[in-house]
N, C-alpha and C positions, 0 to 999 in steps of 0.2 A: 385479831387473827390468832389462831391456835398454832403454837409451835410445839410440835411433838418431838421430844427428845428420843434419839435412837436407843438410849438405854432405858427407856420407859418400860414399865411392866404391862402396858396395854397390849392386847393381842393385835394381830395384823388386820383382822376384820374391823376392829374398833378404830384403828388408825385409818383404814381406807374409807370408812363411813364418815369420819371427821374430815378427811381431806377430799371428799367428793366435791364439795363446793368450795372449800378453802384450801386451794392447792398452792399457796404461796410457800416458797422454799426459804425465804429470808424474811426477817422481821421488817426490813425496809420496803418490802413489796406492799404496795397499797392495794392494788387491784388483783384479784385472783386471775389466773390464766383462763382462757376460754376452754370449756369442755362441754360435752353433750349434756352434762348433768344440769346445766342452767335451763335447758328446755323441758325439764321434767314438769308435767302438769299443764303445759301450754295447750294441749288438745282440748281440755275442758274449757279453758279460758276462751279459746278461739271459737268454740261451738256457740258460746253466748255472745261474744264480742263482734264477730263478723256479721251476723244478721242484724244486730242493733246498729252497727255503723252503716250498713247498707240501707237500713230504713231511714236513718237521718240524712244520708247522702241523697237518697231519692226524694225525700221531702224537701230538702233545701234546693235540689235541682229543679223541682217543679215550680217553686217560687221564682227562681231565676229565669226559667223558661217563660213563665207568665209575664214577668217584667220585660223580657225581650220582645214578646209578642205585643204587649201593651205599648211599647215605645214605637212600634211600626204603625199604630192606628192613628187616625186623624185626632187632633187635639191631644197629642201625646203628653204634653206638660201636665194638663189637668188630670188625665188618667193615671199617669205615673205618680202624681202626688196622692191621689186616692189609693193607689196600689200600695204606696209606702205607708200610709196611715193604716191600711188594712193589715199589712205585715207587722207593723209595730204593735197594733192592738192585739192581734192573735198571739204574738210573742209574749206580751205582758200577761195575757190570759193563760198561756201555757205554763208560766213559771210556777204559780201555786199548784197547778194540777200535777206538774212534775214532782214537786215537793211532797204532795200527798201520796203520789205513787211510790216514791222512794221510801217514805216513812212506813207506808203499808207493807211494802216488800220486806223491809227490815224487821218490822214487828212480827209479821207472819213467819219469816224465816227463823227468827230467834225462838218463837214459841214452838214451831215444828221441830227445831233442833233440840229443844228441851222436852220434846214429846208431850207437850201440853195442848191437847186437842181442844179443850174448853176455851182457852185463851185465843187459840187460832180462830175458832168460830166467832168469838167476840170481836176480834180485830177485823175480820171480813165483814161482819154486819156493821160495825162502826164505820168502816171505810165506805160502804155503800151509802150510809146516811150522810157522811161528810161530803161525798161526791155529789149527791143529790142536792144538798144545801148549797154547795159551791156553784153548781149549775144554775140553780134558781137565782142566786145572787148575781152571777154574771149575766144571765138572761135579763134580769130586771134592769141592771145598769145599761146593758146594751140596748134595751128597748127605750129606756128613759133618755139616753143621750144619742139616739139614732139620728137626730137632725143636726147634731154638732160635729159629727165627723163623717 
């Protein structure tokens, strides 16, 4: 926590910019007091976060709705067991795909931030190749073990 002495040679604008987030008056104050400055930049965060959270909510809600409908069908025990296996299998298959997506986004964002268009095109092409290879591998194992689950 920054403690600005009243006898300091800093100007008032420098003091206010330092105290915008850190407005503790005493050194024993652990948490700064609430101010509107803590909400600075949340608009951009919410523009990306809300659609992503809605997408995940809808996706999970569809799975839950499917299991609710499946439980109402005849032979519900067998159907719910098959539904659970399907949910776990797709969940396991999504984990590497999500990792590939996150890594690709990070690499592309970093190379665009560095204004390196050549590396950006390289990462996009590489991600297409990795995704195609991953889809072939998953499809192969799905076809190979189709009678086991």
